[in-house]
C-alpha positions in Angstrom: 19.7 -6.2 19.4 17.4 -8.4 17.3 13.8 -9.3 17.1 12.2 -12.4 15.5 8.5 -13.5 15.3 7.0 -16.9 14.9 3.3 -17.9 14.7 1.5 -20.6 16.7 -2.0 -21.5 18.0 -3.5 -21.5 21.4 -6.7 -23.3 22.6 -9.8 -21.6 24.0 -12.4 -24.3 24.3 -12.7 -25.7 20.8 -11.4 -22.6 19.2 -7.7 -22.2 18.3 -6.9 -18.5 18.3 -3.6 -17.3 16.7 -0.7 -16.7 19.0 2.3 -14.6 18.0 5.6 -15.5 19.6 8.0 -12.6 19.8 11.6 -13.0 20.8 13.9 -10.1 21.6 17.6 -10.6 22.1 19.5 -7.7 23.7 22.8 -7.0 25.3 22.9 -7.2 29.1 23.2 -9.8 31.9 22.0 -13.2 30.8 18.3 -13.6 31.5 15.3 -15.4 30.0 12.0 -13.6 30.6 8.7 -15.2 29.4 5.6 -13.0 29.4 2.1 -13.2 27.9 0.0 -14.9 30.6 1.8 -18.3 30.5 0.9 -21.1 32.9 3.4 -23.3 34.7 3.9 -25.7 31.7 4.7 -22.7 29.4 7.1 -21.2 31.9 9.0 -24.4 32.1 9.7 -24.0 28.4 12.7 -21.9 29.3 14.6 -25.0 30.5 13.4 -27.3 27.8 14.2 -24.8 25.0 17.7 -24.2 26.4 18.6 -27.9 26.6 17.0 -28.6 23.2 19.0 -25.9 21.4 22.3 -26.9 23.0 21.8 -30.6 22.3 20.8 -29.9 18.7 24.2 -28.3 18.1 23.3 -24.7 18.3 24.5 -22.0 20.7 22.2 -20.7 23.3 22.7 -16.9 23.4 23.9 -15.7 26.8 22.2 -12.4 26.5 19.0 -10.7 27.8 16.1 -12.7 26.2 12.5 -11.6 26.3 9.8 -13.9 24.9 6.3 -12.4 24.5 3.2 -14.6 23.7 0.6 -12.3 22.2 -2.2 -11.6 22.8 -1.4 -10.9 26.4 -5.0 -11.5 27.7 -5.2 -15.0 26.3 -4.0 -17.7 28.8 -1.4 -19.9 27.4 -1.0 -23.6 28.5 0.8 -26.8 27.6 4.2 -27.3 25.9 3.0 -26.5 22.4 4.9 -23.2 22.3 8.3 -24.8 22.8 9.0 -25.2 19.1 8.0 -21.6 18.0 10.0 -20.2 20.9 13.1 -22.1 20.0 12.9 -21.2 16.3 12.2 -17.5 17.0 15.2 -17.5 19.4 17.5 -19.1 16.8 16.3 -16.6 14.1 16.8 -13.6 16.5 20.3 -14.7 17.3 21.2 -15.2 13.6 21.6 -19.0 13.7 18.6 -19.8 11.5 19.1 -18.5 7.9 16.4 -19.0 5.3 13.0 -17.7 4.4 11.0 -15.7 7.0 9.1 -17.6 9.7 6.0 -15.7 8.7 5.1 -18.3 6.1 4.6 -21.0 8.8 2.9 -21.9 12.0 4.5 -24.1 14.6 3.4 -26.2 17.6 5.3 -28.9 19.4 6.8 -29.8 22.7 10.6 -30.2 22.8 12.4 -32.9 24.6 15.8 -32.1 26.2 17.5 -33.9 23.3 15.7 -31.7 20.7 13.1 -34.3 19.7 9.5 -33.3 19.2 6.7 -34.8 21.3 3.0 -34.8 20.4 0.7 -32.0 21.6 -2.9 -32.0 22.6 -5.5 -30.4 20.3 -3.6 -30.8 17.0 -6.8 -31.3 15.0 -8.5 -28.2 16.5 -5.4 -26.1 15.8 -5.3 -27.4 12.2 -8.9 -26.5 11.7 -8.2 -23.0 13.0 -5.2 -22.7 10.7 -7.3 -23.6 7.6 -7.9 -20.1 6.4 -4.6 -18.5 7.2 -2.7 -20.0 4.1 0.4 -20.8 6.2 2.0 -24.2 6.3 1.6 -25.8 9.8 4.6 -27.7 11.2 3.8 -30.2 13.9 5.4 -33.3 15.6 5.0 -36.4 13.4 2.6 -38.1 15.9 0.3 -35.0 15.9 0.6 -34.3 12.2 -1.3 -37.4 11.1 -4.2 -36.3 13.4 -4.0 -32.7 12.1 -4.0 -33.8 8.5 -7.6 -35.1 9.0 -8.7 -31.4 9.0 -7.2 -30.7 5.6 -4.6 -27.9 4.9 -0.9 -28.2 4.3 0.5 -30.0 7.4 4.2 -30.8 7.6 5.5 -33.5 10.0 8.8 -33.2 11.9 10.5 -35.4 14.4 13.1 -32.9 15.8 14.1 -29.3 16.1 17.0 -30.0 13.7 14.6 -31.4 11.0 12.6 -28.2 11.2 15.7 -26.0 11.0 16.9 -28.0 8.0 13.6 -27.4 6.2 13.6 -23.7 6.9 17.1 -23.3 5.7 16.3 -25.3 2.5 18.6 -28.2 3.2 16.0 -31.0 3.5 12.2 -30.6 3.1 9.8 -32.0 5.6 7.3 -34.6 4.5 3.6 -33.6 4.0 1.6 -35.3 6.7 -0.9 -38.0 5.5 -3.9 -38.8 7.6 -4.0 -42.3 9.1 -7.5 -43.8 8.8 -8.3 -47.4 9.4 -10.0 -49.1 6.5 -11.1 -52.1 8.4 -14.7 -52.0 9.7 -14.9 -52.1 13.5 -16.0 -55.4 15.1 -19.1 -54.3 17.0 -21.3 -56.4 19.2 -24.2 -57.9 17.3 -27.8 -57.6 18.2 -28.3 -61.3 17.3 -26.5 -62.2 20.6 -29.5 -60.9 22.6 -32.0 -63.6 23.4 -35.6 -62.6 23.8 -36.3 -59.0 24.9 -38.3 -58.2 21.8 -39.7 -54.9 23.1 -36.3 -53.8 24.3 -34.9 -54.6 20.8 -37.7 -52.6 19.3 -37.0 -49.6 21.6 -33.3 -49.8 20.7 -34.2 -49.6 17.0 -36.5 -46.6 17.5 -33.7 -44.9 19.5 -31.2 -45.5 16.7 -33.6 -44.3 14.0 -34.5 -40.9 15.6 -31.4 -40.3 17.8 -33.7 -40.6 20.9 -32.5 -41.0 24.5 -33.4 -44.3 26.2 -33.7 -45.5 29.8 -33.8 -49.2 30.4 -35.2 -50.3 33.8 -34.9 -53.9 34.9 -33.3 -56.4 37.4 -29.6 -57.4 37.3 -28.8 -59.7 34.5 -31.8 -58.8 32.3 -29.5 -57.6 29.5 -29.6 -53.8 29.9 -25.9 -53.2 29.4 -25.8 -55.8 26.6 -28.5 -54.0 24.7 -26.8 -50.6 25.1 -23.5 -52.0 23.8 -25.2 -53.0 20.6 -26.6 -49.6 19.8 -23.4 -48.5 17.9 -23.8 -51.3 15.4 -27.3 -49.9 14.5 -26.1 -46.4 14.0 -25.2 -44.8 10.6 -21.6 -43.9 9.9 -20.5 -40.3 10.7 -20.3 -38.0 7.7 -16.9 -36.2 7.2 -18.1 -33.0 9.0 -19.4 -35.0 12.0 -16.3 -37.1 12.1 -14.1 -34.0 12.2 -16.2 -32.3 14.9 -16.0 -35.5 17.1 -12.3 -35.9 16.5 -11.6 -32.3 17.4 -13.2 -32.6 20.8 -11.4 -35.9 21.5 -8.2 -34.2 20.5 -8.6 -31.5 23.1 -8.5 -34.2 25.8 -5.8 -36.2 24.2 -8.2 -39.2 23.6 -8.3 -39.1 19.8 -6.6 -41.9 17.8 -6.4 -41.5 14.0 -7.5 -45.1 13.3 -10.8 -44.4 15.1 -11.6 -41.5 12.8 -15.2 -41.7 11.6 -16.4 -44.1 14.3 -19.0 -42.9 16.8 -17.6 -42.5 20.3 -19.1 -44.7 23.0 -18.4 -43.3 26.5 -19.3 -45.1 29.7 -18.2 -43.1 32.7 -18.4 -44.7 36.2 -21.1 -43.6 38.5 -18.6 -42.0 40.8 -17.8 -39.3 38.1 -18.0 -35.7 39.3 -19.9 -32.9 37.7 -16.6 -31.5 36.2 -15.7 -34.9 34.8 -19.2 -35.2 33.3 -19.8 -31.8 31.7 -16.3 -30.3 31.7 -14.4 -27.6 33.5 -11.1 -27.0 35.2 -8.6 -24.2 34.5 -8.2 -24.0 31.6 -11.6 -25.6 30.8 -11.5 -29.1 29.4 -14.3 -31.1 27.7 -16.2 -33.6 29.9 -17.7 -36.9 29.1 -20.8 -35.4 27.4 -18.5 -33.5 25.0 -16.2 -36.5 24.4 -19.4 -38.4 23.4 -20.2 -35.7 20.8 -21.9 -37.3 17.8 -21.8 -40.6 19.7 -23.3 -42.4 22.6 -23.1 -41.7 26.4 -24.1 -44.8 28.4 -24.8 -44.3 32.1 -25.1 -47.6 33.9 -26.6 -47.7 37.4 -28.2 -44.3 36.8 -29.5 -43.6 40.4 -26.0 -44.2 41.8 -24.8 -41.1 40.1 -24.8 -38.0 42.2 -28.1 -36.1 41.7 -26.3 -32.8 41.0 -24.3 -34.6 38.3 -27.4 -35.8 36.5 -29.1 -32.4 36.8 -26.2 -30.8 34.9 -27.2 -33.0 31.9 -30.6 -31.3 31.5 -29.4 -28.3 29.4 -27.1 -30.2 27.0 -29.8 -32.8 26.4 -32.0 -30.0 25.0 -29.4 -27.8 23.3 -26.6 -30.1 22.3 -24.0 -27.7 23.8 -22.5 -27.0 27.2 -21.4 -23.5 28.3 -18.8 -23.5 31.1 -18.5 -20.2 32.9 -15.9 -19.4 35.5 -14.7 -16.1 37.0 -11.7 -15.8 34.7 -12.6 -18.1 31.8 -15.5 -19.1 29.7 -15.7 -21.9 27.2 -18.3 -23.6 25.1 -18.1 -27.2 23.9 -20.4 -29.2 21.6 -22.3 -32.0 23.4 -24.7 -33.5 20.8 -24.7 -37.0 22.4 -27.3 -39.7 22.6 -28.0 -40.7 26.2 -28.6 -44.4 27.0 -29.1 -45.2 30.6 -29.9 -48.3 32.7 -31.1 -48.7 36.3 -32.5 -51.3 38.6 -36.2 -51.0 39.7 -35.2 -50.9 43.4 -32.0 -51.0 45.6 -31.9 -54.8 45.6 -32.9 -54.9 41.9 -35.7 -57.5 42.2 -38.8 -55.3 42.6 -41.7 -56.8 40.7 -40.1 -60.2 40.2 -42.4 -63.2 40.2 -40.1 -64.9 42.7 -40.9 -62.4 45.3 -37.2 -62.0 46.2 -37.4 -58.2 46.8 -37.4 -57.2 50.4 -37.2 -53.4 49.9 -39.7 -51.3 51.7 -41.9 -48.8 49.8 -40.0 -46.0 51.4 -36.6 -47.4 50.2 -37.9 -47.8 46.7 -39.3 -44.3 46.7 -36.0 -42.8 47.9 -34.1 -44.9 45.3 -36.2 -43.7 42.4 -36.4 -40.2 43.8 -32.8 -39.7 43.0 -34.0 -39.1 39.4 -35.8 -35.8 39.3 -39.0 -35.3 37.3 -37.4 -32.7 35.0 -34.6 -35.0 34.2 -36.9 -38.0 33.4 -39.0 -35.6 31.3 -36.1 -35.1 29.0 -35.7 -38.9 28.2 -37.7 -40.0 25.1 -38.0 -43.7 25.7 -38.5 -45.4 29.1 -38.8 -49.1 29.1 -39.1 -52.0 31.6 -36.7 -54.8 30.7 -37.9 -58.0 32.5 -35.7 -60.9 33.5 -35.5 -63.7 31.0 -37.3 -67.0 31.8 -35.1 -70.1 31.8 -36.6 -71.5 28.6 -35.5 -68.4 26.6 -32.0 -68.6 28.1 -31.7 -72.2 27.0 -33.0 -71.5 23.5 -31.0 -70.4 20.5 -30.8 -66.7 19.6 -33.4 -66.2 16.9 -33.6 -62.5 16.7 -32.5 -60.3 13.8 -28.9 -59.4 13.5 -27.5 -55.8 13.7 -27.0 -55.6 9.9 -30.7 -56.3 9.2 -32.0 -53.7 11.7 -29.4 -51.2 10.6 -30.8 -51.2 7.1 -34.2 -50.1 8.5 -32.5 -47.5 10.6 -30.6 -46.1 7.7 -33.8 -45.9 5.6 -35.6 -44.1 8.4 -32.7 -41.7 8.9 -32.7 -40.8 5.2 -36.4 -40.1 5.3 -35.8 -37.6 8.1 -32.9 -35.9 6.3 -34.8 -35.6 3.1 -37.8 -34.2 4.9 -36.3 -31.8 7.4 -32.5 -32.0 7.2 -32.0 -33.3 10.8 -32.9 -36.2 13.0 -36.3 -36.2 14.7 -34.9 -35.8 18.2 -33.4 -32.4 17.2 -36.7 -30.9 15.9 -37.7 -27.7 17.6 -41.1 -27.2 19.1 -42.3 -25.3 16.0 -40.9 -28.0 13.7 -42.7 -30.7 15.7 -46.0 -28.8 15.2 -45.3 -28.5 11.5 -43.9 -32.0 10.7 -45.2 -34.3 13.5 -48.9 -33.7 13.4 -50.8 -37.0 13.9 -54.0 -37.9 12.1 -57.4 -37.2 13.8 -57.5 -40.6 15.6 -53.9 -40.3 16.8 -54.5 -36.7 18.0 -57.5 -37.8 20.1 -55.4 -40.7 21.6 -52.6 -38.3 22.5 -55.0 -35.9 24.2 -56.4 -38.7 26.3 -52.9 -39.9 27.3 -52.0 -36.3 28.2 -54.8 -36.1 30.7 -54.2 -39.6 32.2 -50.4 -39.3 32.4 -50.3 -35.6 33.2 -47.9 -34.9 30.4 -46.0 -31.7 30.3 -45.6 -29.7 27.0 -42.1 -31.2 26.7 -43.5 -34.7 27.2 -46.2 -34.0 24.6 -43.5 -33.0 22.0 -41.3 -35.9 22.8 -44.1 -38.4 22.2 -44.7 -36.8 18.8 -41.0 -37.0 18.0 -40.9 -40.7 18.9 -44.1 -41.3 16.9 -42.5 -39.6 13.9 -39.5 -42.0 14.2 -41.9 -45.0 14.4 -43.7 -43.8 11.3 -40.4 -43.4 9.5 -39.4 -46.9 10.3 -42.7 -48.1 8.9 -42.2 -46.0 5.8 -45.3 -43.9 6.5 -45.6 -40.2 5.7 -48.6 -39.8 8.1 -48.4 -40.4 11.9 -51.3 -42.7 12.7 -52.9 -43.9 15.9 -50.8 -47.0 16.0 -47.6 -44.9 15.9 -48.9 -42.6 18.7 -50.0 -45.5 20.8 -46.6 -47.2 20.7 -44.8 -43.9 21.5 -47.1 -43.4 24.5 -46.3 -46.7 26.0 -42.6 -45.6 26.3 -43.7 -42.8 28.5 -45.8 -44.9 30.9 -42.7 -46.3 32.7 -42.0 -42.8 33.9 -45.2 -42.9 36.0 -44.3 -46.4 37.4 
């Protein structure tokens, strides 16, 4: 009888708890038992491991084999445990000489030929392994991703290569992160003709990380404006880039050459609540988490199911989403910037000078009623985007380009970080009272607007946050009446 132990990592939300792989080889009728709350993918490892060991030139022991994945109460999923199971089995059967497996952690899916396939969540596992002082051996395709989290990551392309490293015959290469040096080619704001107020709202949204809803007829340029927001945003710092990449890695959407770039997610309006906020068994991140530290653009906003939109209310406030199920719970980050667009009515031409709209008041009310008051109350900027007249369409684009506007946004962001250590949209109510107090004239103007617009306490604070961003763009330490007045006009559309 023989026992061998290898170390690996599971996934529980964004956490990567340690998993101990124990293999016991005993005399008796040939049998392969796998315990430790494995799902179907893990149970199928028995066949993959058997074929990989044989095709790599080793002997599969025809004895009574017991594999335990501890802790037993943590559900195990995916094929990442193939490699540690195979190595522990070879060590227990005396076919793997060399140093103990305790100095390493392993994760990788085995092909039938013994090759290693990439695994999901490599970066999250590498971040979890950062404090354990073990070397982490991963498939080559996953190792470049995991190396972004730091630590000592080794890349392997086959079971044989790992065995050669462990036996001291040939060392594995240290993984090097693959990061693109070329700047991404983002759409430029100079392509937008006219729409001066919409361009201004986009600049304010970028400066303070504010949510924005654009309301206008088809072809007015709403989607075009939203696509140009990433070109105005500052680059992610290393911590933000790792946090974004870790979430994308959980869903298998991360590409190393995109490291450091803000994600831009645009789900279709047929997306379900699970696809939007996350869920499933085991829980997976949804679109709001995949847009963490980036932008979530919802086009044709009223076409989304109302229940789907209501699920966005909590993460818009907290920047996190907690998924609770009977058997599992998981929490994912969801600090995204919401940009949305919608038509003013079902046909899209309400209020047009041409009089093309034939929607009845009841149809318009039902269409706009798909967006609840509490949901709209959580959007900072609401703006009407009119259709462009023909003379502006024929004219040349004379607006500022993204690089010029981005410089103002960066300066405003730096003022916020120097003053409070965070963007204005993330200020708490107490911080708003302390850092966003307007002057006397601006305070009286806000009180008048509160009575005329029927502002909630949330709406009051959101106006002050937007006014603070407008003042930062102007380089002003004090919020004046002009800043408050401009912020108020972006709430008036909610009453229209």
